[in-house]
PyMOL Python script that loads the backbone (N, CA, C, O; Angstrom):
from pymol import cmd

cmd.read_pdbstr("""\
ATOM      1  N   MET A   1       0.832  -1.167   0.000  1.00  0.00           N
ATOM      2  CA  MET A   1       0.000   0.000   0.000  1.00  0.00           C
ATOM      3  C   MET A   1       0.887   1.245   0.000  1.00  0.00           C
ATOM      4  O   MET A   1       1.777   1.386   0.838  1.00  0.00           O
ATOM      5  N   VAL A   2       0.631   2.140  -0.947  1.00  0.00           N
ATOM      6  CA  VAL A   2       1.439   3.345  -1.058  1.00  0.00           C
ATOM      7  C   VAL A   2       0.557   4.574  -1.266  1.00  0.00           C
ATOM      8  O   VAL A   2      -0.569   4.486  -1.758  1.00  0.00           O
ATOM      9  N   ASP A   3       1.111   5.723  -0.874  1.00  0.00           N
ATOM     10  CA  ASP A   3       0.539   7.015  -1.232  1.00  0.00           C
ATOM     11  C   ASP A   3       1.142   7.397  -2.570  1.00  0.00           C
ATOM     12  O   ASP A   3       2.367   7.411  -2.696  1.00  0.00           O
ATOM     13  N   PRO A   4       0.332   7.709  -3.581  1.00  0.00           N
ATOM     14  CA  PRO A   4       0.886   8.114  -4.879  1.00  0.00           C
ATOM     15  C   PRO A   4       1.622   9.451  -4.769  1.00  0.00           C
ATOM     16  O   PRO A   4       1.222  10.334  -4.010  1.00  0.00           O
ATOM     17  N   LEU A   5       2.696   9.580  -5.534  1.00  0.00           N
ATOM     18  CA  LEU A   5       3.520  10.791  -5.510  1.00  0.00           C
ATOM     19  C   LEU A   5       3.906  11.225  -6.915  1.00  0.00           C
ATOM     20  O   LEU A   5       4.073  10.397  -7.812  1.00  0.00           O
ATOM     21  N   ALA A   6       4.043  12.509  -7.091  1.00  0.00           N
ATOM     22  CA  ALA A   6       4.614  13.046  -8.324  1.00  0.00           C
ATOM     23  C   ALA A   6       6.136  12.918  -8.248  1.00  0.00           C
ATOM     24  O   ALA A   6       6.695  12.760  -7.163  1.00  0.00           O
ATOM     25  N   LYS A   7       6.785  12.984  -9.373  1.00  0.00           N
ATOM     26  CA  LYS A   7       8.246  12.849  -9.424  1.00  0.00           C
ATOM     27  C   LYS A   7       8.935  13.879  -8.528  1.00  0.00           C
ATOM     28  O   LYS A   7       9.942  13.571  -7.891  1.00  0.00           O
ATOM     29  N   ASP A   8       8.404  15.086  -8.477  1.00  0.00           N
ATOM     30  CA  ASP A   8       9.015  16.161  -7.678  1.00  0.00           C
ATOM     31  C   ASP A   8       8.885  15.948  -6.175  1.00  0.00           C
ATOM     32  O   ASP A   8       9.583  16.604  -5.402  1.00  0.00           O
ATOM     33  N   ASP A   9       8.014  15.051  -5.747  1.00  0.00           N
ATOM     34  CA  ASP A   9       7.782  14.810  -4.325  1.00  0.00           C
ATOM     35  C   ASP A   9       8.509  13.585  -3.780  1.00  0.00           C
ATOM     36  O   ASP A   9       8.339  13.234  -2.612  1.00  0.00           O
ATOM     37  N   LEU A  10       9.312  12.938  -4.607  1.00  0.00           N
ATOM     38  CA  LEU A  10       9.999  11.715  -4.181  1.00  0.00           C
ATOM     39  C   LEU A  10      11.072  11.990  -3.129  1.00  0.00           C
ATOM     40  O   LEU A  10      11.775  12.999  -3.177  1.00  0.00           O
ATOM     41  N   LYS A  11      11.175  11.063  -2.182  1.00  0.00           N
ATOM     42  CA  LYS A  11      12.230  11.085  -1.166  1.00  0.00           C
ATOM     43  C   LYS A  11      12.935   9.737  -1.186  1.00  0.00           C
ATOM     44  O   LYS A  11      12.400   8.753  -1.698  1.00  0.00           O
ATOM     45  N   GLU A  12      14.138   9.699  -0.626  1.00  0.00           N
ATOM     46  CA  GLU A  12      14.895   8.444  -0.569  1.00  0.00           C
ATOM     47  C   GLU A  12      14.040   7.343   0.046  1.00  0.00           C
ATOM     48  O   GLU A  12      13.380   7.549   1.065  1.00  0.00           O
ATOM     49  N   GLY A  13      14.060   6.179  -0.581  1.00  0.00           N
ATOM     50  CA  GLY A  13      13.314   5.034  -0.085  1.00  0.00           C
ATOM     51  C   GLY A  13      11.932   4.873  -0.703  1.00  0.00           C
ATOM     52  O   GLY A  13      11.299   3.830  -0.539  1.00  0.00           O
ATOM     53  N   ASP A  14      11.455   5.900  -1.414  1.00  0.00           N
ATOM     54  CA  ASP A  14      10.164   5.779  -2.093  1.00  0.00           C
ATOM     55  C   ASP A  14      10.289   4.817  -3.268  1.00  0.00           C
ATOM     56  O   ASP A  14      11.386   4.556  -3.762  1.00  0.00           O
ATOM     57  N   LEU A  15       9.159   4.302  -3.700  1.00  0.00           N
ATOM     58  CA  LEU A  15       9.131   3.420  -4.863  1.00  0.00           C
ATOM     59  C   LEU A  15       8.835   4.244  -6.107  1.00  0.00           C
ATOM     60  O   LEU A  15       8.116   5.241  -6.044  1.00  0.00           O
ATOM     61  N   VAL A  16       9.392   3.823  -7.238  1.00  0.00           N
ATOM     62  CA  VAL A  16       9.085   4.452  -8.523  1.00  0.00           C
ATOM     63  C   VAL A  16       8.513   3.381  -9.439  1.00  0.00           C
ATOM     64  O   VAL A  16       9.046   2.276  -9.535  1.00  0.00           O
ATOM     65  N   PHE A  17       7.424   3.724 -10.108  1.00  0.00           N
ATOM     66  CA  PHE A  17       6.689   2.777 -10.937  1.00  0.00           C
ATOM     67  C   PHE A  17       6.733   3.206 -12.396  1.00  0.00           C
ATOM     68  O   PHE A  17       6.645   4.391 -12.718  1.00  0.00           O
ATOM     69  N   PHE A  18       6.871   2.216 -13.267  1.00  0.00           N
ATOM     70  CA  PHE A  18       6.952   2.470 -14.700  1.00  0.00           C
ATOM     71  C   PHE A  18       5.953   1.600 -15.438  1.00  0.00           C
ATOM     72  O   PHE A  18       5.717   0.450 -15.069  1.00  0.00           O
ATOM     73  N   LYS A  19       5.370   2.162 -16.484  1.00  0.00           N
ATOM     74  CA  LYS A  19       4.531   1.411 -17.413  1.00  0.00           C
ATOM     75  C   LYS A  19       5.306   1.363 -18.723  1.00  0.00           C
ATOM     76  O   LYS A  19       5.232   2.282 -19.537  1.00  0.00           O
ATOM     77  N   ILE A  20       6.043   0.288 -18.911  1.00  0.00           N
ATOM     78  CA  ILE A  20       6.900   0.170 -20.092  1.00  0.00           C
ATOM     79  C   ILE A  20       6.160  -0.640 -21.154  1.00  0.00           C
ATOM     80  O   ILE A  20       6.012  -1.857 -21.048  1.00  0.00           O
ATOM     81  N   LYS A  21       5.703   0.073 -22.175  1.00  0.00           N
ATOM     82  CA  LYS A  21       4.963  -0.549 -23.276  1.00  0.00           C
ATOM     83  C   LYS A  21       3.824  -1.409 -22.762  1.00  0.00           C
ATOM     84  O   LYS A  21       3.570  -2.492 -23.289  1.00  0.00           O
ATOM     85  N   SER A  22       3.134  -0.924 -21.726  1.00  0.00           N
ATOM     86  CA  SER A  22       2.067  -1.681 -21.095  1.00  0.00           C
ATOM     87  C   SER A  22       1.068  -0.714 -20.475  1.00  0.00           C
ATOM     88  O   SER A  22       1.409   0.424 -20.150  1.00  0.00           O
ATOM     89  N   ARG A  23      -0.163  -1.174 -20.316  1.00  0.00           N
ATOM     90  CA  ARG A  23      -1.173  -0.355 -19.640  1.00  0.00           C
ATOM     91  C   ARG A  23      -1.083  -0.492 -18.133  1.00  0.00           C
ATOM     92  O   ARG A  23      -1.662   0.300 -17.390  1.00  0.00           O
ATOM     93  N   SER A  24      -0.353  -1.504 -17.688  1.00  0.00           N
ATOM     94  CA  SER A  24      -0.209  -1.708 -16.246  1.00  0.00           C
ATOM     95  C   SER A  24       1.254  -1.524 -15.845  1.00  0.00           C
ATOM     96  O   SER A  24       2.144  -1.521 -16.695  1.00  0.00           O
ATOM     97  N   ILE A  25       1.489  -1.372 -14.563  1.00  0.00           N
ATOM     98  CA  ILE A  25       2.851  -1.192 -14.053  1.00  0.00           C
ATOM     99  C   ILE A  25       3.660  -2.440 -14.387  1.00  0.00           C
ATOM    100  O   ILE A  25       3.246  -3.558 -14.084  1.00  0.00           O
ATOM    101  N   SER A  26       4.814  -2.239 -15.013  1.00  0.00           N
ATOM    102  CA  SER A  26       5.623  -3.373 -15.452  1.00  0.00           C
ATOM    103  C   SER A  26       7.044  -3.349 -14.893  1.00  0.00           C
ATOM    104  O   SER A  26       7.818  -4.280 -15.117  1.00  0.00           O
ATOM    105  N   HIS A  27       7.387  -2.285 -14.168  1.00  0.00           N
ATOM    106  CA  HIS A  27       8.748  -2.174 -13.629  1.00  0.00           C
ATOM    107  C   HIS A  27       8.709  -1.284 -12.389  1.00  0.00           C
ATOM    108  O   HIS A  27       7.988  -0.287 -12.354  1.00  0.00           O
ATOM    109  N   ILE A  28       9.492  -1.653 -11.370  1.00  0.00           N
ATOM    110  CA  ILE A  28       9.519  -0.912 -10.111  1.00  0.00           C
ATOM    111  C   ILE A  28      10.964  -0.725  -9.666  1.00  0.00           C
ATOM    112  O   ILE A  28      11.795  -1.616  -9.842  1.00  0.00           O
ATOM    113  N   GLY A  29      11.259   0.431  -9.091  1.00  0.00           N
ATOM    114  CA  GLY A  29      12.574   0.692  -8.527  1.00  0.00           C
ATOM    115  C   GLY A  29      12.447   1.380  -7.183  1.00  0.00           C
ATOM    116  O   GLY A  29      11.345   1.712  -6.746  1.00  0.00           O
ATOM    117  N   ILE A  30      13.578   1.592  -6.531  1.00  0.00           N
ATOM    118  CA  ILE A  30      13.633   2.289  -5.245  1.00  0.00           C
ATOM    119  C   ILE A  30      14.395   3.590  -5.448  1.00  0.00           C
ATOM    120  O   ILE A  30      15.533   3.594  -5.919  1.00  0.00           O
ATOM    121  N   TYR A  31      13.753   4.691  -5.085  1.00  0.00           N
ATOM    122  CA  TYR A  31      14.353   6.009  -5.282  1.00  0.00           C
ATOM    123  C   TYR A  31      15.503   6.226  -4.298  1.00  0.00           C
ATOM    124  O   TYR A  31      15.372   5.956  -3.104  1.00  0.00           O
ATOM    125  N   LEU A  32      16.631   6.717  -4.815  1.00  0.00           N
ATOM    126  CA  LEU A  32      17.831   6.920  -4.007  1.00  0.00           C
ATOM    127  C   LEU A  32      18.119   8.394  -3.725  1.00  0.00           C
ATOM    128  O   LEU A  32      19.000   8.710  -2.925  1.00  0.00           O
ATOM    129  N   GLY A  33      17.392   9.284  -4.369  1.00  0.00           N
ATOM    130  CA  GLY A  33      17.649  10.713  -4.252  1.00  0.00           C
ATOM    131  C   GLY A  33      18.387  11.216  -5.478  1.00  0.00           C
ATOM    132  O   GLY A  33      18.972  10.431  -6.224  1.00  0.00           O
ATOM    133  N   ASP A  34      18.360  12.517  -5.687  1.00  0.00           N
ATOM    134  CA  ASP A  34      19.069  13.154  -6.798  1.00  0.00           C
ATOM    135  C   ASP A  34      18.692  12.534  -8.144  1.00  0.00           C
ATOM    136  O   ASP A  34      19.550  12.359  -9.010  1.00  0.00           O
ATOM    137  N   ASN A  35      17.422  12.203  -8.320  1.00  0.00           N
ATOM    138  CA  ASN A  35      16.866  11.607  -9.544  1.00  0.00           C
ATOM    139  C   ASN A  35      17.396  10.212  -9.872  1.00  0.00           C
ATOM    140  O   ASN A  35      17.184   9.724 -10.982  1.00  0.00           O
ATOM    141  N   ARG A  36      18.079   9.564  -8.932  1.00  0.00           N
ATOM    142  CA  ARG A  36      18.606   8.216  -9.174  1.00  0.00           C
ATOM    143  C   ARG A  36      17.725   7.173  -8.500  1.00  0.00           C
ATOM    144  O   ARG A  36      17.115   7.432  -7.463  1.00  0.00           O
ATOM    145  N   PHE A  37      17.670   5.994  -9.103  1.00  0.00           N
ATOM    146  CA  PHE A  37      16.907   4.895  -8.526  1.00  0.00           C
ATOM    147  C   PHE A  37      17.603   3.572  -8.819  1.00  0.00           C
ATOM    148  O   PHE A  37      18.280   3.420  -9.836  1.00  0.00           O
ATOM    149  N   ALA A  38      17.422   2.622  -7.909  1.00  0.00           N
ATOM    150  CA  ALA A  38      17.975   1.274  -8.067  1.00  0.00           C
ATOM    151  C   ALA A  38      16.854   0.371  -8.565  1.00  0.00           C
ATOM    152  O   ALA A  38      15.708   0.474  -8.127  1.00  0.00           O
ATOM    153  N   HIS A  39      17.211  -0.516  -9.490  1.00  0.00           N
ATOM    154  CA  HIS A  39      16.218  -1.443 -10.026  1.00  0.00           C
ATOM    155  C   HIS A  39      16.933  -2.640 -10.626  1.00  0.00           C
ATOM    156  O   HIS A  39      18.144  -2.609 -10.848  1.00  0.00           O
ATOM    157  N   ALA A  40      16.180  -3.684 -10.883  1.00  0.00           N
ATOM    158  CA  ALA A  40      16.760  -4.900 -11.451  1.00  0.00           C
ATOM    159  C   ALA A  40      16.580  -4.906 -12.956  1.00  0.00           C
ATOM    160  O   ALA A  40      15.488  -4.665 -13.470  1.00  0.00           O
ATOM    161  N   SER A  41      17.667  -5.183 -13.650  1.00  0.00           N
ATOM    162  CA  SER A  41      17.650  -5.308 -15.104  1.00  0.00           C
ATOM    163  C   SER A  41      17.831  -6.785 -15.439  1.00  0.00           C
ATOM    164  O   SER A  41      18.707  -7.444 -14.878  1.00  0.00           O
ATOM    165  N   SER A  42      17.024  -7.301 -16.333  1.00  0.00           N
ATOM    166  CA  SER A  42      17.137  -8.725 -16.671  1.00  0.00           C
ATOM    167  C   SER A  42      18.471  -9.039 -17.347  1.00  0.00           C
ATOM    168  O   SER A  42      18.932 -10.180 -17.300  1.00  0.00           O
ATOM    169  N   SER A  43      19.086  -8.056 -17.964  1.00  0.00           N
ATOM    170  CA  SER A  43      20.358  -8.319 -18.650  1.00  0.00           C
ATOM    171  C   SER A  43      21.585  -7.903 -17.841  1.00  0.00           C
ATOM    172  O   SER A  43      22.673  -8.441 -18.049  1.00  0.00           O
ATOM    173  N   ARG A  44      21.420  -6.939 -16.907  1.00  0.00           N
ATOM    174  CA  ARG A  44      22.589  -6.411 -16.188  1.00  0.00           C
ATOM    175  C   ARG A  44      22.530  -6.587 -14.679  1.00  0.00           C
ATOM    176  O   ARG A  44      23.446  -6.149 -13.985  1.00  0.00           O
ATOM    177  N   GLY A  45      21.491  -7.209 -14.150  1.00  0.00           N
ATOM    178  CA  GLY A  45      21.359  -7.351 -12.703  1.00  0.00           C
ATOM    179  C   GLY A  45      20.871  -6.047 -12.087  1.00  0.00           C
ATOM    180  O   GLY A  45      20.187  -5.267 -12.749  1.00  0.00           O
ATOM    181  N   VAL A  46      21.213  -5.804 -10.833  1.00  0.00           N
ATOM    182  CA  VAL A  46      20.786  -4.584 -10.146  1.00  0.00           C
ATOM    183  C   VAL A  46      21.640  -3.416 -10.629  1.00  0.00           C
ATOM    184  O   VAL A  46      22.870  -3.480 -10.616  1.00  0.00           O
ATOM    185  N   VAL A  47      20.972  -2.359 -11.052  1.00  0.00           N
ATOM    186  CA  VAL A  47      21.665  -1.186 -11.593  1.00  0.00           C
ATOM    187  C   VAL A  47      21.074   0.084 -10.983  1.00  0.00           C
ATOM    188  O   VAL A  47      19.976   0.075 -10.426  1.00  0.00           O
ATOM    189  N   ILE A  48      21.824   1.165 -11.101  1.00  0.00           N
ATOM    190  CA  ILE A  48      21.343   2.487 -10.695  1.00  0.00           C
ATOM    191  C   ILE A  48      21.195   3.318 -11.960  1.00  0.00           C
ATOM    192  O   ILE A  48      22.123   3.434 -12.759  1.00  0.00           O
ATOM    193  N   SER A  49      20.010   3.895 -12.126  1.00  0.00           N
ATOM    194  CA  SER A  49      19.718   4.702 -13.308  1.00  0.00           C
ATOM    195  C   SER A  49      19.189   6.057 -12.879  1.00  0.00           C
ATOM    196  O   SER A  49      18.927   6.291 -11.699  1.00  0.00           O
ATOM    197  N   ASN A  50      19.033   6.949 -13.851  1.00  0.00           N
ATOM    198  CA  ASN A  50      18.562   8.295 -13.593  1.00  0.00           C
ATOM    199  C   ASN A  50      17.160   8.458 -14.176  1.00  0.00           C
ATOM    200  O   ASN A  50      16.915   8.095 -15.327  1.00  0.00           O
ATOM    201  N   LEU A  51      16.241   9.006 -13.380  1.00  0.00           N
ATOM    202  CA  LEU A  51      14.873   9.215 -13.853  1.00  0.00           C
ATOM    203  C   LEU A  51      14.811  10.183 -15.028  1.00  0.00           C
ATOM    204  O   LEU A  51      13.837  10.173 -15.781  1.00  0.00           O
ATOM    205  N   ASN A  52      15.831  11.015 -15.199  1.00  0.00           N
ATOM    206  CA  ASN A  52      15.841  11.976 -16.298  1.00  0.00           C
ATOM    207  C   ASN A  52      16.345  11.386 -17.614  1.00  0.00           C
ATOM    208  O   ASN A  52      16.274  12.045 -18.651  1.00  0.00           O
ATOM    209  N   GLU A  53      16.858  10.142 -17.583  1.00  0.00           N
ATOM    210  CA  GLU A  53      17.244   9.501 -18.840  1.00  0.00           C
ATOM    211  C   GLU A  53      15.987   9.408 -19.699  1.00  0.00           C
ATOM    212  O   GLU A  53      14.914   9.082 -19.191  1.00  0.00           O
ATOM    213  N   PRO A  54      16.110   9.690 -20.996  1.00  0.00           N
ATOM    214  CA  PRO A  54      14.922   9.701 -21.857  1.00  0.00           C
ATOM    215  C   PRO A  54      14.057   8.439 -21.749  1.00  0.00           C
ATOM    216  O   PRO A  54      12.830   8.538 -21.730  1.00  0.00           O
ATOM    217  N   TYR A  55      14.673   7.270 -21.680  1.00  0.00           N
ATOM    218  CA  TYR A  55      13.908   6.015 -21.611  1.00  0.00           C
ATOM    219  C   TYR A  55      13.049   5.968 -20.357  1.00  0.00           C
ATOM    220  O   TYR A  55      11.852   5.694 -20.442  1.00  0.00           O
ATOM    221  N   TYR A  56      13.636   6.229 -19.198  1.00  0.00           N
ATOM    222  CA  TYR A  56      12.893   6.138 -17.948  1.00  0.00           C
ATOM    223  C   TYR A  56      11.930   7.314 -17.786  1.00  0.00           C
ATOM    224  O   TYR A  56      10.843   7.149 -17.232  1.00  0.00           O
ATOM    225  N   SER A  57      12.305   8.467 -18.251  1.00  0.00           N
ATOM    226  CA  SER A  57      11.434   9.628 -18.200  1.00  0.00           C
ATOM    227  C   SER A  57      10.163   9.368 -19.023  1.00  0.00           C
ATOM    228  O   SER A  57       9.069   9.768 -18.625  1.00  0.00           O
ATOM    229  N   ARG A  58      10.313   8.712 -20.144  1.00  0.00           N
ATOM    230  CA  ARG A  58       9.183   8.415 -21.028  1.00  0.00           C
ATOM    231  C   ARG A  58       8.180   7.466 -20.375  1.00  0.00           C
ATOM    232  O   ARG A  58       6.971   7.644 -20.523  1.00  0.00           O
ATOM    233  N   TYR A  59       8.672   6.469 -19.659  1.00  0.00           N
ATOM    234  CA  TYR A  59       7.799   5.429 -19.115  1.00  0.00           C
ATOM    235  C   TYR A  59       7.456   5.604 -17.632  1.00  0.00           C
ATOM    236  O   TYR A  59       6.701   4.807 -17.076  1.00  0.00           O
ATOM    237  N   PHE A  60       8.007   6.643 -16.986  1.00  0.00           N
ATOM    238  CA  PHE A  60       7.697   6.875 -15.571  1.00  0.00           C
ATOM    239  C   PHE A  60       6.186   7.057 -15.416  1.00  0.00           C
ATOM    240  O   PHE A  60       5.560   7.825 -16.146  1.00  0.00           O
ATOM    241  N   TYR A  61       5.615   6.333 -14.450  1.00  0.00           N
ATOM    242  CA  TYR A  61       4.176   6.442 -14.192  1.00  0.00           C
ATOM    243  C   TYR A  61       3.930   7.319 -12.971  1.00  0.00           C
ATOM    244  O   TYR A  61       3.303   8.373 -13.079  1.00  0.00           O
ATOM    245  N   LYS A  62       4.417   6.892 -11.818  1.00  0.00           N
ATOM    246  CA  LYS A  62       4.355   7.719 -10.610  1.00  0.00           C
ATOM    247  C   LYS A  62       5.196   7.099  -9.517  1.00  0.00           C
ATOM    248  O   LYS A  62       5.676   5.972  -9.634  1.00  0.00           O
ATOM    249  N   GLY A  63       5.362   7.856  -8.459  1.00  0.00           N
ATOM    250  CA  GLY A  63       6.080   7.358  -7.302  1.00  0.00           C
ATOM    251  C   GLY A  63       5.091   6.930  -6.235  1.00  0.00           C
ATOM    252  O   GLY A  63       3.891   7.186  -6.336  1.00  0.00           O
ATOM    253  N   GLY A  64       5.612   6.275  -5.216  1.00  0.00           N
ATOM    254  CA  GLY A  64       4.761   5.859  -4.116  1.00  0.00           C
ATOM    255  C   GLY A  64       5.551   5.758  -2.828  1.00  0.00           C
ATOM    256  O   GLY A  64       6.691   5.295  -2.816  1.00  0.00           O
ATOM    257  N   ARG A  65       4.934   6.195  -1.751  1.00  0.00           N
ATOM    258  CA  ARG A  65       5.546   6.093  -0.424  1.00  0.00           C
ATOM    259  C   ARG A  65       4.750   5.079   0.380  1.00  0.00           C
ATOM    260  O   ARG A  65       3.525   5.172   0.462  1.00  0.00           O
ATOM    261  N   ILE A  66       5.434   4.115   0.971  1.00  0.00           N
ATOM    262  CA  ILE A  66       4.760   3.075   1.734  1.00  0.00           C
ATOM    263  C   ILE A  66       4.054   3.708   2.936  1.00  0.00           C
ATOM    264  O   ILE A  66       4.653   4.474   3.690  1.00  0.00           O
ATOM    265  N   LEU A  67       2.789   3.379   3.098  1.00  0.00           N
ATOM    266  CA  LEU A  67       1.989   3.938   4.178  1.00  0.00           C
ATOM    267  C   LEU A  67       2.535   3.505   5.536  1.00  0.00           C
ATOM    268  O   LEU A  67       2.954   2.359   5.706  1.00  0.00           O
ATOM    269  N   GLU A  68       2.529   4.420   6.498  1.00  0.00           N
ATOM    270  CA  GLU A  68       3.030   4.120   7.845  1.00  0.00           C
ATOM    271  C   GLU A  68       2.303   2.927   8.450  1.00  0.00           C
ATOM    272  O   GLU A  68       2.927   2.078   9.088  1.00  0.00           O
ATOM    273  N   SER A  69       1.005   2.857   8.257  1.00  0.00           N
ATOM    274  CA  SER A  69       0.240   1.751   8.837  1.00  0.00           C
ATOM    275  C   SER A  69       0.683   0.416   8.243  1.00  0.00           C
ATOM    276  O   SER A  69       0.681  -0.604   8.933  1.00  0.00           O
ATOM    277  N   PHE A  70       1.056   0.420   6.988  1.00  0.00           N
ATOM    278  CA  PHE A  70       1.519  -0.796   6.327  1.00  0.00           C
ATOM    279  C   PHE A  70       2.913  -1.162   6.814  1.00  0.00           C
ATOM    280  O   PHE A  70       3.221  -2.341   6.987  1.00  0.00           O
ATOM    281  N   LYS A  71       3.769  -0.149   7.039  1.00  0.00           N
ATOM    282  CA  LYS A  71       5.121  -0.399   7.546  1.00  0.00           C
ATOM    283  C   LYS A  71       5.063  -1.089   8.906  1.00  0.00           C
ATOM    284  O   LYS A  71       5.796  -2.048   9.150  1.00  0.00           O
ATOM    285  N   LYS A  72       4.195  -0.604   9.786  1.00  0.00           N
ATOM    286  CA  LYS A  72       4.091  -1.151  11.131  1.00  0.00           C
ATOM    287  C   LYS A  72       3.658  -2.608  11.108  1.00  0.00           C
ATOM    288  O   LYS A  72       4.068  -3.396  11.960  1.00  0.00           O
ATOM    289  N   GLU A  73       2.838  -2.962  10.144  1.00  0.00           N
ATOM    290  CA  GLU A  73       2.352  -4.322  10.015  1.00  0.00           C
ATOM    291  C   GLU A  73       3.474  -5.318   9.763  1.00  0.00           C
ATOM    292  O   GLU A  73       3.392  -6.481  10.156  1.00  0.00           O
ATOM    293  N   PHE A  74       4.532  -4.837   9.095  1.00  0.00           N
ATOM    294  CA  PHE A  74       5.618  -5.733   8.693  1.00  0.00           C
ATOM    295  C   PHE A  74       6.950  -5.457   9.401  1.00  0.00           C
ATOM    296  O   PHE A  74       7.986  -5.986   8.998  1.00  0.00           O
ATOM    297  N   THR A  75       6.926  -4.643  10.440  1.00  0.00           N
ATOM    298  CA  THR A  75       8.140  -4.336  11.191  1.00  0.00           C
ATOM    299  C   THR A  75       8.461  -5.492  12.125  1.00  0.00           C
ATOM    300  O   THR A  75       7.599  -5.988  12.850  1.00  0.00           O
ATOM    301  N   VAL A  76       9.727  -5.911  12.089  1.00  0.00           N
ATOM    302  CA  VAL A  76      10.181  -6.980  12.973  1.00  0.00           C
ATOM    303  C   VAL A  76      10.798  -6.346  14.206  1.00  0.00           C
ATOM    304  O   VAL A  76      11.676  -5.492  14.086  1.00  0.00           O
ATOM    305  N   GLU A  77      10.361  -6.740  15.365  1.00  0.00           N
ATOM    306  CA  GLU A  77      10.897  -6.166  16.600  1.00  0.00           C
ATOM    307  C   GLU A  77      11.759  -7.162  17.317  1.00  0.00           C
ATOM    308  O   GLU A  77      12.300  -6.859  18.380  1.00  0.00           O
TER     309      GLU A  77
END
""", "prot")
cmd.dss("prot")
cmd.show_as("cartoon", "prot")
cmd.util.cbc("prot")
cmd.orient("prot")
């Protein structure tokens, strides 16, 4: 469960969602700050990319911040 966010509202640890040649979300990454995000590439493994790269900028759908209530549900103490 996430709160939807615009690209300008992203903070470190937020999720970034992409619709790559699809009507539904087909790719997800973790925002690192400074327009960079970590994600898994099927050909290169885990990589860090920039949201301003034309490819990712084109397919960016929205960001999301995990809801506090959802975080508490899965916190290990």
